[in-house]
Structure formats: C-alpha cells, structure tokens
C-alpha positions as CSV (number, residue, x, y, z in Angstrom):
1,M,-8.6,-28.7,-24.9
2,P,-8.5,-26.3,-21.9
3,I,-11.4,-23.9,-21.5
4,L,-8.9,-21.1,-20.8
5,S,-5.6,-20.2,-22.2
6,R,-2.7,-19.8,-19.7
7,E,-3.0,-16.0,-20.0
8,Q,-6.8,-16.1,-19.4
9,A,-6.2,-18.4,-16.4
10,A,-3.5,-16.1,-14.9
11,E,-5.8,-13.1,-15.3
12,L,-8.7,-14.9,-13.6
13,I,-6.8,-16.1,-10.6
14,E,-4.5,-13.1,-10.0
15,P,-7.1,-11.2,-7.9
16,F,-7.6,-14.3,-5.7
17,Y,-3.8,-14.6,-5.1
18,N,-3.7,-10.8,-4.3
19,L,-5.8,-11.7,-1.2
20,F,-2.6,-13.3,0.1
21,R,-0.3,-10.4,-0.8
22,W,0.0,-7.9,2.0
23,N,0.6,-5.0,-0.3
24,R,-2.0,-5.8,-3.0
25,R,-5.0,-7.1,-1.1
26,D,-8.3,-6.1,-2.6
27,W,-11.2,-8.0,-0.9
28,E,-13.8,-7.1,-3.5
29,A,-11.7,-8.0,-6.6
30,G,-10.4,-11.2,-4.9
31,F,-13.9,-12.5,-4.0
32,A,-15.4,-11.3,-7.4
33,V,-13.7,-14.2,-9.2
34,L,-15.3,-16.8,-6.9
35,S,-18.7,-18.3,-7.6
36,D,-21.4,-17.8,-4.9
37,S,-21.1,-21.6,-4.2
38,W,-17.3,-21.6,-4.1
39,R,-15.7,-24.2,-1.8
40,S,-12.1,-24.2,-0.5
41,Y,-11.1,-27.7,0.4
42,Y,-8.4,-28.1,3.0
43,T,-8.9,-31.8,3.3
44,N,-10.5,-34.2,0.8
45,V,-13.9,-33.7,2.4
46,D,-13.7,-30.5,4.6
47,Y,-14.0,-27.1,3.1
48,R,-14.7,-23.4,3.8
49,T,-17.5,-21.6,2.0
50,R,-17.0,-18.2,0.4
51,E,-18.6,-16.6,3.5
52,E,-16.3,-18.5,5.9
53,T,-13.2,-17.7,4.0
54,R,-12.9,-13.9,4.5
55,P,-12.7,-14.1,8.3
56,Y,-10.3,-17.0,8.0
57,I,-7.9,-15.0,5.7
58,A,-8.3,-11.9,8.0
59,G,-7.3,-14.0,11.0
60,L,-4.3,-15.3,9.1
61,F,-3.2,-11.7,8.4
62,E,-3.4,-10.9,12.1
63,L,-1.0,-13.8,12.7
64,V,1.3,-13.1,9.7
65,P,0.9,-9.5,8.7
66,D,3.5,-9.6,5.9
67,I,2.2,-12.8,4.3
68,D,3.0,-12.9,0.6
69,V,2.6,-15.4,-2.3
70,E,4.5,-15.7,-5.5
71,I,3.1,-17.7,-8.4
72,L,5.9,-20.0,-9.7
73,D,4.0,-22.1,-12.1
74,L,0.6,-22.2,-13.7
75,Q,-0.9,-24.9,-15.9
76,V,-4.4,-25.3,-17.4
77,A,-6.0,-28.8,-17.8
78,D,-9.6,-28.9,-19.1
79,D,-11.6,-26.9,-16.5
80,T,-8.8,-26.8,-13.9
81,I,-6.0,-24.3,-13.2
82,V,-3.1,-25.8,-11.4
83,V,-0.9,-23.3,-9.5
84,R,2.4,-23.8,-7.6
85,T,3.4,-21.0,-5.4
86,E,5.8,-19.9,-2.7
87,L,4.0,-18.6,0.4
88,S,6.1,-16.7,2.9
89,G,5.8,-14.5,5.9
90,T,7.0,-13.6,9.4
91,P,4.5,-14.5,12.2
92,A,3.9,-11.6,14.6
93,K,2.9,-14.0,17.4
94,D,2.6,-17.7,18.0
95,F,1.8,-19.5,14.7
96,M,1.8,-23.3,14.9
97,V,4.8,-23.0,17.2
98,P,5.9,-20.4,19.8
99,H,6.8,-17.1,18.3
100,S,10.5,-16.9,17.3
101,G,10.7,-13.9,14.9
102,R,11.8,-16.3,12.1
103,R,10.3,-16.2,8.6
104,F,8.9,-19.1,6.7
105,H,8.7,-19.8,2.9
106,I,6.9,-22.9,1.7
107,M,5.5,-24.5,-1.4
108,T,1.8,-24.6,-2.0
109,I,-0.2,-26.4,-4.7
110,D,-3.7,-25.3,-5.7
111,L,-6.2,-26.8,-8.1
112,H,-8.9,-24.3,-9.1
113,R,-11.9,-25.6,-11.0
114,V,-13.6,-23.1,-13.2
115,E,-17.1,-22.9,-14.5
116,N,-18.6,-20.0,-16.5
117,G,-15.6,-17.8,-15.9
118,K,-15.7,-18.1,-12.1
119,I,-13.7,-20.3,-9.7
120,V,-16.1,-22.8,-8.2
121,E,-13.8,-25.0,-6.2
122,L,-10.3,-25.0,-4.8
123,H,-8.3,-27.9,-3.4
124,H,-5.1,-26.7,-1.7
125,L,-2.1,-28.1,0.0
126,E,0.5,-26.1,2.0
127,D,3.8,-27.5,3.3
128,W,3.2,-26.5,6.9
129,G,5.7,-29.1,8.1
130,T,8.5,-27.2,6.5
131,A,7.2,-24.0,7.9
132,I,7.3,-25.4,11.4
133,K,10.9,-26.5,10.9
134,Q,11.8,-23.0,9.6
135,L,10.0,-21.2,12.4
136,T,11.7,-23.4,15.1
137,G,15.1,-23.2,13.5
138,A,15.1,-27.0,13.0
139,E,15.5,-26.8,9.2
140,K,18.9,-27.7,7.9
C-alpha cells in the first residue's frame, strides 16, 4: 500500500517541479519539500546534495532561461513517487552543442523516495541524446 495517494504525491512534488518552470519558480517552496539530507542522483552512485543543487539549477537557467517541465504521468509505489515529464527549453548560448537557436523537448524519468512527508532521494534520467539531435537539427 503506498504511503501517499496520487493526489498527495502530486501536491508534495509540485513545488519541486516548479523549480524547473521559468514562470513559477519559487526557491523556498521548492526546497521546503526536500529533506535536509536530500540527494539527487544523476548516476547510480554520484549525487548532488541539497546545498549543491540550487547553484546547479541557477546555472541551468542561465543557459536555458525558458526551461519548462510538464508532468505527464505520476505513479506511487510504496515510498516512491515515479514521475514522467517533458522537459523543454531554448538554450540562450552553447548548451551541449554550439548554440543554434533551436528548442529541445525531451522525456525525463524521476524516482522520488519519500520519508516523513519529505523527499529524501531522487534518481533521475534525462534523454539528453535526443536534445542534442534536436539542437543540432539532426533529429528526423
């Protein structure tokens, strides 16, 4: 039995995803849903801490000022919220490839582990290979 309903899970994670929405960003609300020991895994072993994450996100916004995320699916399994999104944006300068003025839109998959009403861990995967194809015009 999940520890949260889908509605409770959506309410919990919404402020976090707003960090990646150029028109709804609220740093305080976004970080308030994260535990003090929160870890964001970008490989199976490497992660950013809560303190390391804000400068990382701020740097991403410098590169892609109109970055946006849309939640397409959300599932709850035990203590884990699984989210599938579309991440999109138009880089303002070189971003993985030389600047082209093109826009990207990619799938992301996130697994958020929850304890005591806070997100304690995130494992995430972004389809940057597709973004590179879109930004270079190589996508068919």
